[in-house]
BAKOLKE-300425 format. One record per atom (N, C-alpha, C): x, y, z; residue number from 1; atom name; residue in one letter. Coordinates in nm, 4 decimals, decimal comma, padded with zeros to 6 digits. Atoms other than C-alpha are relative to their C-alpha. Last residue first. Layout:
<pts>
<pt east="X" north="Y" up="Z" seq="NUM" atom="CA" type="A"/>
...
</pts>
This chain:
<pts>
<pt east="-00,0478" north="-00,1143" up="-00,0532" seq="88" atom="N" type="X"/>
<pt east="01,5083" north="01,8685" up="00,2869" seq="88" atom="CA" type="X"/>
<pt east="00,0970" north="00,0499" up="-00,0371" seq="88" atom="C" type="X"/>
<pt east="00,0604" north="-00,1417" up="00,0376" seq="87" atom="N" type="X"/>
<pt east="01,3019" north="01,6917" up="00,0178" seq="87" atom="CA" type="X"/>
<pt east="00,0666" north="00,0965" up="00,1092" seq="87" atom="C" type="X"/>
<pt east="-00,0682" north="-00,0661" up="00,0812" seq="86" atom="N" type="X"/>
<pt east="01,5378" north="01,3821" up="00,0602" seq="86" atom="CA" type="X"/>
<pt east="-00,0270" north="00,1000" up="-00,0575" seq="86" atom="C" type="X"/>
<pt east="-00,1535" north="-00,0515" up="00,0132" seq="85" atom="N" type="X"/>
<pt east="01,5054" north="01,3241" up="00,3927" seq="85" atom="CA" type="X"/>
<pt east="00,0324" north="00,0477" up="-00,1448" seq="85" atom="C" type="X"/>
<pt east="-00,0070" north="-00,1466" up="-00,1171" seq="84" atom="N" type="X"/>
<pt east="01,1216" north="01,3939" up="00,4118" seq="84" atom="CA" type="X"/>
<pt east="00,1481" north="00,0100" up="-00,0152" seq="84" atom="C" type="X"/>
<pt east="-00,0154" north="-00,1181" up="00,0818" seq="83" atom="N" type="X"/>
<pt east="01,1041" north="01,1451" up="00,1002" seq="83" atom="CA" type="X"/>
<pt east="00,0277" north="00,1118" up="00,0946" seq="83" atom="C" type="X"/>
<pt east="-00,0954" north="-00,0276" up="00,1577" seq="82" atom="N" type="X"/>
<pt east="01,2343" north="00,8631" up="00,2569" seq="82" atom="CA" type="X"/>
<pt east="-00,0096" north="00,1254" up="-00,0612" seq="82" atom="C" type="X"/>
<pt east="-00,0850" north="-00,0389" up="-00,0824" seq="81" atom="N" type="X"/>
<pt east="01,0202" north="00,9007" up="00,6095" seq="81" atom="CA" type="X"/>
<pt east="00,1479" north="00,0411" up="-00,1074" seq="81" atom="C" type="X"/>
<pt east="00,0258" north="-00,1467" up="-00,0548" seq="80" atom="N" type="X"/>
<pt east="00,7083" north="00,9023" up="00,3625" seq="80" atom="CA" type="X"/>
<pt east="00,1553" north="00,0348" up="00,0568" seq="80" atom="C" type="X"/>
<pt east="-00,0289" north="-00,0956" up="00,1525" seq="79" atom="N" type="X"/>
<pt east="00,8455" north="00,5727" up="00,1829" seq="79" atom="CA" type="X"/>
<pt east="-00,0136" north="00,1513" up="00,0567" seq="79" atom="C" type="X"/>
<pt east="-00,1417" north="-00,0203" up="00,0868" seq="78" atom="N" type="X"/>
<pt east="00,9042" north="00,4308" up="00,5248" seq="78" atom="CA" type="X"/>
<pt east="00,0183" north="00,0719" up="-00,1261" seq="78" atom="C" type="X"/>
<pt east="-00,1148" north="-00,0814" up="-00,1026" seq="77" atom="N" type="X"/>
<pt east="00,5514" north="00,5181" up="00,6705" seq="77" atom="CA" type="X"/>
<pt east="00,1500" north="-00,0054" up="-00,0478" seq="77" atom="C" type="X"/>
<pt east="00,0206" north="-00,1436" up="00,0335" seq="76" atom="N" type="X"/>
<pt east="00,4001" north="00,4110" up="00,3428" seq="76" atom="CA" type="X"/>
<pt east="00,0768" north="00,0725" up="00,1097" seq="76" atom="C" type="X"/>
<pt east="-00,0507" north="-00,0517" up="00,1547" seq="75" atom="N" type="X"/>
<pt east="00,5577" north="00,0381" up="00,3947" seq="75" atom="CA" type="X"/>
<pt east="-00,0250" north="00,1540" up="-00,0312" seq="75" atom="C" type="X"/>
<pt east="-00,1710" north="00,0245" up="-00,0084" seq="74" atom="N" type="X"/>
<pt east="00,4578" north="00,0305" up="00,7664" seq="74" atom="CA" type="X"/>
<pt east="00,0598" north="00,0598" up="-00,1348" seq="74" atom="C" type="X"/>
<pt east="-00,0581" north="-00,1376" up="-00,0459" seq="73" atom="N" type="X"/>
<pt east="00,1038" north="00,1363" up="00,6651" seq="73" atom="CA" type="X"/>
<pt east="00,1420" north="00,0171" up="00,0302" seq="73" atom="C" type="X"/>
<pt east="00,0155" north="-00,1203" up="00,1195" seq="72" atom="N" type="X"/>
<pt east="00,1129" north="-00,1371" up="00,3930" seq="72" atom="CA" type="X"/>
<pt east="00,0016" north="00,1100" up="00,0504" seq="72" atom="C" type="X"/>
<pt east="-00,1210" north="-00,0061" up="00,0789" seq="71" atom="N" type="X"/>
<pt east="00,2630" north="-00,3912" up="00,6689" seq="71" atom="CA" type="X"/>
<pt east="-00,0246" north="00,1417" up="-00,1232" seq="71" atom="C" type="X"/>
<pt east="-00,1294" north="-00,0528" up="-00,0825" seq="70" atom="N" type="X"/>
<pt east="-00,0199" north="-00,2928" up="00,9016" seq="70" atom="CA" type="X"/>
<pt east="00,1132" north="-00,0218" up="-00,0988" seq="70" atom="C" type="X"/>
<pt east="00,0501" north="-00,1689" up="-00,0175" seq="69" atom="N" type="X"/>
<pt east="-00,3398" north="-00,3320" up="00,6427" seq="69" atom="CA" type="X"/>
<pt east="00,1775" north="00,0431" up="00,0705" seq="69" atom="C" type="X"/>
<pt east="-00,0292" north="-00,0748" up="00,1837" seq="68" atom="N" type="X"/>
<pt east="-00,1461" north="-00,7078" up="00,5175" seq="68" atom="CA" type="X"/>
<pt east="-00,0304" north="00,1375" up="00,0306" seq="68" atom="C" type="X"/>
<pt east="-00,1210" north="00,0408" up="00,0218" seq="67" atom="N" type="X"/>
<pt east="-00,1638" north="-00,8092" up="00,9282" seq="67" atom="CA" type="X"/>
<pt east="00,0305" north="00,0845" up="-00,1661" seq="67" atom="C" type="X"/>
<pt east="-00,0919" north="-00,0811" up="-00,0534" seq="66" atom="N" type="X"/>
<pt east="-00,5144" north="-00,6674" up="00,9861" seq="66" atom="CA" type="X"/>
<pt east="00,1567" north="-00,0073" up="-00,0136" seq="66" atom="C" type="X"/>
<pt east="00,0712" north="-00,1269" up="00,0544" seq="65" atom="N" type="X"/>
<pt east="-00,6765" north="-00,8375" up="00,7042" seq="65" atom="CA" type="X"/>
<pt east="00,0910" north="00,0927" up="00,0758" seq="65" atom="C" type="X"/>
<pt east="-00,0730" north="-00,0045" up="00,1212" seq="64" atom="N" type="X"/>
<pt east="-00,4952" north="-01,1709" up="00,8096" seq="64" atom="CA" type="X"/>
<pt east="-00,0215" north="00,1375" up="-00,0592" seq="64" atom="C" type="X"/>
<pt east="-00,1126" north="-00,0177" up="-00,0161" seq="63" atom="N" type="X"/>
<pt east="-00,6576" north="-01,1201" up="01,1744" seq="63" atom="CA" type="X"/>
<pt east="00,1520" north="00,0050" up="-00,1007" seq="63" atom="C" type="X"/>
<pt east="-00,0030" north="-00,1545" up="-00,0467" seq="62" atom="N" type="X"/>
<pt east="-00,9938" north="-01,0620" up="01,0188" seq="62" atom="CA" type="X"/>
<pt east="00,1523" north="00,0358" up="00,0345" seq="62" atom="C" type="X"/>
<pt east="00,0003" north="-00,0739" up="00,0888" seq="61" atom="N" type="X"/>
<pt east="-00,9465" north="-01,3941" up="00,8416" seq="61" atom="CA" type="X"/>
<pt east="00,0008" north="00,1513" up="00,0083" seq="61" atom="C" type="X"/>
<pt east="-00,0968" north="00,0101" up="00,0670" seq="60" atom="N" type="X"/>
<pt east="-00,8591" north="-01,5490" up="01,1613" seq="60" atom="CA" type="X"/>
<pt east="00,0200" north="00,0435" up="-00,1535" seq="60" atom="C" type="X"/>
<pt east="-00,1539" north="-00,0490" up="-00,1093" seq="59" atom="N" type="X"/>
<pt east="-01,0960" north="-01,4292" up="01,3631" seq="59" atom="CA" type="X"/>
<pt east="00,1176" north="-00,0094" up="-00,0905" seq="59" atom="C" type="X"/>
<pt east="-00,0092" north="-00,1347" up="00,0444" seq="58" atom="N" type="X"/>
<pt east="-01,3743" north="-01,5197" up="01,0704" seq="58" atom="CA" type="X"/>
<pt east="00,0781" north="00,0955" up="00,0720" seq="58" atom="C" type="X"/>
<pt east="-00,0449" north="00,0001" up="00,1311" seq="57" atom="N" type="X"/>
<pt east="-01,2356" north="-01,8952" up="01,0852" seq="57" atom="CA" type="X"/>
<pt east="-00,0150" north="00,1751" up="-00,0366" seq="57" atom="C" type="X"/>
<pt east="-00,1829" north="00,0237" up="00,0012" seq="56" atom="N" type="X"/>
<pt east="-01,2443" north="-01,8825" up="01,4754" seq="56" atom="CA" type="X"/>
<pt east="00,0218" north="00,0382" up="-00,1424" seq="56" atom="C" type="X"/>
<pt east="-00,0515" north="-00,1175" up="-00,0957" seq="55" atom="N" type="X"/>
<pt east="-01,6392" north="-01,7484" up="01,4621" seq="55" atom="CA" type="X"/>
<pt east="00,1566" north="00,0056" up="-00,0189" seq="55" atom="C" type="X"/>
<pt east="-00,0269" north="-00,0450" up="-00,1480" seq="54" atom="N" type="X"/>
<pt east="-01,7688" north="-02,0295" up="01,2403" seq="54" atom="CA" type="X"/>
<pt east="00,0901" north="00,1277" up="00,0221" seq="54" atom="C" type="X"/>
<pt east="00,0729" north="00,0470" up="-00,0692" seq="53" atom="N" type="X"/>
<pt east="-01,9508" north="-02,0404" up="00,8966" seq="53" atom="CA" type="X"/>
<pt east="00,0268" north="00,0198" up="00,1486" seq="53" atom="C" type="X"/>
<pt east="-00,0860" north="00,0990" up="-00,1419" seq="52" atom="N" type="X"/>
<pt east="-01,7307" north="-01,8511" up="00,6735" seq="52" atom="CA" type="X"/>
<pt east="-00,1281" north="-00,0255" up="00,1053" seq="52" atom="C" type="X"/>
<pt east="00,1166" north="00,0526" up="-00,1125" seq="51" atom="N" type="X"/>
<pt east="-02,0124" north="-01,8068" up="00,3867" seq="51" atom="CA" type="X"/>
<pt east="00,1067" north="-00,0558" up="00,0947" seq="51" atom="C" type="X"/>
<pt east="-00,0297" north="00,1329" up="-00,0399" seq="50" atom="N" type="X"/>
<pt east="-01,7014" north="-01,8060" up="00,0984" seq="50" atom="CA" type="X"/>
<pt east="-00,0926" north="-00,0439" up="00,1505" seq="50" atom="C" type="X"/>
<pt east="00,0001" north="00,1604" up="00,0609" seq="49" atom="N" type="X"/>
<pt east="-01,8966" north="-01,5696" up="-00,0850" seq="49" atom="CA" type="X"/>
<pt east="00,0431" north="-00,1044" up="00,0313" seq="49" atom="C" type="X"/>
<pt east="00,1463" north="00,0324" up="00,0409" seq="48" atom="N" type="X"/>
<pt east="-01,9754" north="-01,2995" up="00,2061" seq="48" atom="CA" type="X"/>
<pt east="00,0472" north="-00,1363" up="-00,1317" seq="48" atom="C" type="X"/>
<pt east="00,0207" north="00,0867" up="-00,0833" seq="47" atom="N" type="X"/>
<pt east="-01,5993" north="-01,2908" up="00,2933" seq="47" atom="CA" type="X"/>
<pt east="-00,1466" north="-00,0630" up="00,0056" seq="47" atom="C" type="X"/>
<pt east="-00,0658" north="00,1386" up="-00,0027" seq="46" atom="N" type="X"/>
<pt east="-01,4984" north="-01,1843" up="-00,0479" seq="46" atom="CA" type="X"/>
<pt east="-00,0216" north="-00,1338" up="00,1239" seq="46" atom="C" type="X"/>
<pt east="00,0690" north="00,1277" up="00,0673" seq="45" atom="N" type="X"/>
<pt east="-01,7631" north="-00,9745" up="-00,0701" seq="45" atom="CA" type="X"/>
<pt east="00,0668" north="-00,0987" up="00,0305" seq="45" atom="C" type="X"/>
<pt east="00,1163" north="00,0349" up="-00,1119" seq="44" atom="N" type="X"/>
<pt east="-01,6221" north="-00,7960" up="00,2758" seq="44" atom="CA" type="X"/>
<pt east="-00,0889" north="-00,0710" up="-00,1140" seq="44" atom="C" type="X"/>
<pt east="00,1264" north="-00,0945" up="00,0144" seq="43" atom="N" type="X"/>
<pt east="-01,3532" north="-00,7745" up="00,0803" seq="43" atom="CA" type="X"/>
<pt east="-00,0733" north="-00,0502" up="00,0908" seq="43" atom="C" type="X"/>
<pt east="00,1355" north="00,0541" up="00,0520" seq="42" atom="N" type="X"/>
<pt east="-00,9999" north="-00,9737" up="00,1423" seq="42" atom="CA" type="X"/>
<pt east="-00,0734" north="00,1313" up="00,0429" seq="42" atom="C" type="X"/>
<pt east="00,1063" north="-00,0589" up="-00,0871" seq="41" atom="N" type="X"/>
<pt east="-00,6578" north="-00,8167" up="00,1075" seq="41" atom="CA" type="X"/>
<pt east="-00,1266" north="-00,0797" up="-00,0435" seq="41" atom="C" type="X"/>
<pt east="-00,0399" north="00,0973" up="-00,1475" seq="40" atom="N" type="X"/>
<pt east="-00,3601" north="-01,0455" up="-00,0540" seq="40" atom="CA" type="X"/>
<pt east="-00,1188" north="00,0585" up="00,0958" seq="40" atom="C" type="X"/>
<pt east="00,0190" north="00,1537" up="-00,0109" seq="39" atom="N" type="X"/>
<pt east="-00,3903" north="-00,9488" up="-00,4156" seq="39" atom="CA" type="X"/>
<pt east="00,0076" north="-00,0800" up="00,1343" seq="39" atom="C" type="X"/>
<pt east="00,1370" north="00,0591" up="00,1002" seq="38" atom="N" type="X"/>
<pt east="-00,5027" north="-00,5796" up="-00,4092" seq="38" atom="CA" type="X"/>
<pt east="-00,0133" north="-00,1519" up="00,0267" seq="38" atom="C" type="X"/>
<pt east="00,0821" north="-00,0067" up="-00,0647" seq="37" atom="N" type="X"/>
<pt east="-00,1912" north="-00,5354" up="-00,1413" seq="37" atom="CA" type="X"/>
<pt east="-00,1537" north="-00,0439" up="-00,0265" seq="37" atom="C" type="X"/>
<pt east="-00,0198" north="00,0884" up="-00,1347" seq="36" atom="N" type="X"/>
<pt east="00,0430" north="-00,6523" up="-00,3783" seq="36" atom="CA" type="X"/>
<pt east="-00,1313" north="00,0237" up="00,0844" seq="36" atom="C" type="X"/>
<pt east="00,0774" north="00,0846" up="00,1049" seq="35" atom="N" type="X"/>
<pt east="-00,1069" north="-00,4114" up="-00,6831" seq="35" atom="CA" type="X"/>
<pt east="00,0060" north="-00,1452" up="00,1133" seq="35" atom="C" type="X"/>
<pt east="00,1550" north="-00,0281" up="00,0385" seq="34" atom="N" type="X"/>
<pt east="-00,0783" north="-00,1199" up="-00,4336" seq="34" atom="CA" type="X"/>
<pt east="-00,0307" north="-00,1435" up="-00,0747" seq="34" atom="C" type="X"/>
<pt east="00,0596" north="-00,0099" up="-00,0867" seq="33" atom="N" type="X"/>
<pt east="00,2803" north="-00,2017" up="-00,3308" seq="33" atom="CA" type="X"/>
<pt east="-00,1656" north="00,0016" up="-00,0082" seq="33" atom="C" type="X"/>
<pt east="-00,0344" north="00,1613" up="-00,0588" seq="32" atom="N" type="X"/>
<pt east="00,4210" north="-00,2473" up="-00,6616" seq="32" atom="CA" type="X"/>
<pt east="-00,1175" north="-00,0294" up="00,1171" seq="32" atom="C" type="X"/>
<pt east="00,1005" north="00,0755" up="00,1028" seq="31" atom="N" type="X"/>
<pt east="00,2531" north="00,0955" up="-00,7837" seq="31" atom="CA" type="X"/>
<pt east="-00,0064" north="-00,1619" up="00,0157" seq="31" atom="C" type="X"/>
<pt east="00,1396" north="-00,0305" up="-00,0523" seq="30" atom="N" type="X"/>
<pt east="00,4220" north="00,2601" up="-00,4497" seq="30" atom="CA" type="X"/>
<pt east="-00,0750" north="-00,1046" up="-00,0819" seq="30" atom="C" type="X"/>
<pt east="00,0054" north="00,1004" up="-00,1398" seq="29" atom="N" type="X"/>
<pt east="00,7520" north="00,0832" up="-00,5582" seq="29" atom="CA" type="X"/>
<pt east="-00,1304" north="00,0085" up="00,0755" seq="29" atom="C" type="X"/>
<pt east="00,0343" north="00,1413" up="00,0420" seq="28" atom="N" type="X"/>
<pt east="00,7112" north="00,2357" up="-00,9048" seq="28" atom="CA" type="X"/>
<pt east="-00,0294" north="-00,1042" up="00,1129" seq="28" atom="C" type="X"/>
<pt east="00,1470" north="00,0014" up="00,0263" seq="27" atom="N" type="X"/>
<pt east="00,6484" north="00,5871" up="-00,7362" seq="27" atom="CA" type="X"/>
<pt east="-00,0077" north="-00,1271" up="-00,0520" seq="27" atom="C" type="X"/>
<pt east="00,0988" north="-00,0116" up="-00,0925" seq="26" atom="N" type="X"/>
<pt east="00,9727" north="00,5578" up="-00,5764" seq="26" atom="CA" type="X"/>
<pt east="-00,1239" north="-00,0146" up="-00,0272" seq="26" atom="C" type="X"/>
<pt east="-00,0251" north="00,1763" up="-00,0993" seq="25" atom="N" type="X"/>
<pt east="01,1791" north="00,4033" up="-00,8508" seq="25" atom="CA" type="X"/>
<pt east="-00,0899" north="00,0293" up="00,1360" seq="25" atom="C" type="X"/>
<pt east="00,0683" north="00,0899" up="00,1037" seq="24" atom="N" type="X"/>
<pt east="01,0381" north="00,7496" up="-01,0876" seq="24" atom="CA" type="X"/>
<pt east="00,0323" north="-00,1567" up="00,0880" seq="24" atom="C" type="X"/>
<pt east="00,1495" north="-00,0532" up="00,0021" seq="23" atom="N" type="X"/>
<pt east="01,1435" north="01,0106" up="-00,7838" seq="23" atom="CA" type="X"/>
<pt east="-00,1051" north="-00,1422" up="-00,0973" seq="23" atom="C" type="X"/>
<pt east="00,0468" north="00,0364" up="-00,1437" seq="22" atom="N" type="X"/>
<pt east="01,4575" north="00,8345" up="-00,7612" seq="22" atom="CA" type="X"/>
<pt east="-00,1395" north="00,0466" up="00,0286" seq="22" atom="C" type="X"/>
<pt east="00,0012" north="00,1386" up="-00,0373" seq="21" atom="N" type="X"/>
<pt east="01,5378" north="00,8373" up="-01,1549" seq="21" atom="CA" type="X"/>
<pt east="-00,0636" north="-00,0522" up="00,1513" seq="21" atom="C" type="X"/>
<pt east="00,0992" north="00,0603" up="00,0444" seq="20" atom="N" type="X"/>
<pt east="01,4073" north="01,2072" up="-01,1742" seq="20" atom="CA" type="X"/>
<pt east="00,0121" north="-00,1597" up="00,0341" seq="20" atom="C" type="X"/>
<pt east="-00,0363" north="00,0718" up="00,1044" seq="19" atom="N" type="X"/>
<pt east="01,6425" north="01,3258" up="-00,9047" seq="19" atom="CA" type="X"/>
<pt east="-00,1198" north="-00,0976" up="-00,0474" seq="19" atom="C" type="X"/>
<pt east="-00,0966" north="00,1312" up="-00,0283" seq="18" atom="N" type="X"/>
<pt east="01,4378" north="01,5045" up="-00,5998" seq="18" atom="CA" type="X"/>
<pt east="00,0564" north="00,0029" up="-00,1775" seq="18" atom="C" type="X"/>
<pt east="-00,1357" north="00,0040" up="00,0350" seq="17" atom="N" type="X"/>
<pt east="01,3658" north="01,8930" up="-00,6724" seq="17" atom="CA" type="X"/>
<pt east="00,1118" north="-00,1347" up="00,0133" seq="17" atom="C" type="X"/>
<pt east="-00,0490" north="-00,0359" up="-00,1537" seq="16" atom="N" type="X"/>
<pt east="01,0455" north="01,9595" up="-00,5224" seq="16" atom="CA" type="X"/>
<pt east="00,1486" north="-00,0279" up="-00,0213" seq="16" atom="C" type="X"/>
<pt east="00,0207" north="-00,1425" up="-00,0261" seq="15" atom="N" type="X"/>
<pt east="00,9381" north="01,9559" up="-00,8998" seq="15" atom="CA" type="X"/>
<pt east="00,0926" north="00,0441" up="00,1523" seq="15" atom="C" type="X"/>
<pt east="-00,0864" north="-00,1087" up="00,1068" seq="14" atom="N" type="X"/>
<pt east="01,0769" north="01,6375" up="-00,9520" seq="14" atom="CA" type="X"/>
<pt east="-00,0495" north="00,1399" up="00,0435" seq="14" atom="C" type="X"/>
<pt east="-00,1045" north="00,0374" up="-00,0794" seq="13" atom="N" type="X"/>
<pt east="00,8827" north="01,4641" up="-00,6258" seq="13" atom="CA" type="X"/>
<pt east="00,1264" north="00,1063" up="-00,1227" seq="13" atom="C" type="X"/>
<pt east="00,0180" north="-00,0971" up="-00,1130" seq="12" atom="N" type="X"/>
<pt east="00,5670" north="01,6245" up="-00,7941" seq="12" atom="CA" type="X"/>
<pt east="00,1414" north="-00,0053" up="00,0806" seq="12" atom="C" type="X"/>
<pt east="-00,0038" north="-00,1293" up="00,0456" seq="11" atom="N" type="X"/>
<pt east="00,6400" north="01,4333" up="-01,0994" seq="11" atom="CA" type="X"/>
<pt east="-00,0037" north="00,0871" up="00,1097" seq="11" atom="C" type="X"/>
<pt east="-00,1749" north="-00,0056" up="00,0672" seq="10" atom="N" type="X"/>
<pt east="00,6956" north="01,1025" up="-00,9527" seq="10" atom="CA" type="X"/>
<pt east="-00,0130" north="00,1489" up="-00,0512" seq="10" atom="C" type="X"/>
<pt east="-00,1040" north="00,0085" up="-00,1252" seq="9" atom="N" type="X"/>
<pt east="00,3569" north="01,1372" up="-00,7426" seq="9" atom="CA" type="X"/>
<pt east="00,1339" north="00,0389" up="-00,0363" seq="9" atom="C" type="X"/>
<pt east="-00,0365" north="-00,1295" up="-00,0403" seq="8" atom="N" type="X"/>
<pt east="00,1771" north="01,2595" up="-01,1028" seq="8" atom="CA" type="X"/>
<pt east="00,0890" north="-00,0105" up="00,1250" seq="8" atom="C" type="X"/>
<pt east="-00,0616" north="-00,1012" up="00,1037" seq="7" atom="N" type="X"/>
<pt east="00,2884" north="00,9432" up="-01,2285" seq="7" atom="CA" type="X"/>
<pt east="-00,0049" north="00,1629" up="00,0489" seq="7" atom="C" type="X"/>
<pt east="-00,1405" north="00,0174" up="00,0147" seq="6" atom="N" type="X"/>
<pt east="00,1955" north="00,7189" up="-00,9435" seq="6" atom="CA" type="X"/>
<pt east="00,0960" north="00,1205" up="-00,0507" seq="6" atom="C" type="X"/>
<pt east="-00,0762" north="-00,0279" up="00,1557" seq="5" atom="N" type="X"/>
<pt east="-00,1185" north="00,8529" up="-00,9032" seq="5" atom="CA" type="X"/>
<pt east="00,1191" north="-00,0102" up="-00,0075" seq="5" atom="C" type="X"/>
<pt east="-00,0807" north="-00,1519" up="00,0225" seq="4" atom="N" type="X"/>
<pt east="-00,2057" north="00,7051" up="-00,5396" seq="4" atom="CA" type="X"/>
<pt east="00,0517" north="-00,0058" up="-00,1593" seq="4" atom="C" type="X"/>
<pt east="-00,0907" north="-00,0063" up="00,1077" seq="3" atom="N" type="X"/>
<pt east="-00,4807" north="00,4743" up="-00,4587" seq="3" atom="CA" type="X"/>
<pt east="00,0588" north="00,0965" up="-00,0387" seq="3" atom="C" type="X"/>
<pt east="00,0059" north="-00,0668" up="00,0640" seq="2" atom="N" type="X"/>
<pt east="-00,6739" north="00,3733" up="-00,1432" seq="2" atom="CA" type="X"/>
<pt east="00,0909" north="-00,0001" up="-00,1589" seq="2" atom="C" type="X"/>
<pt east="-00,1566" north="-00,0297" up="00,0581" seq="1" atom="N" type="X"/>
<pt east="-00,7751" north="00,0657" up="-00,0330" seq="1" atom="CA" type="X"/>
<pt east="-00,0196" north="00,1453" up="-00,0322" seq="1" atom="C" type="X"/>
</pts>
């Protein structure tokens, strides 16, 4: 997982001309997304700790991880699109 310094991000947006309240709101939403991702994504250690025995269980868990990652990527894509509109 990657981490974004939301305070630095917010300040960078302000320097680029974005209104402070909008920059802070975007930064806060990114922080919330990071925290939610942390709660739902499984790590290799999680899988090892569970000692998943069957292939179907492993595949099911992998599918959940892929869906969570895709959701995060789509969210970030939306944020980038909004930023591009504000910065133009």
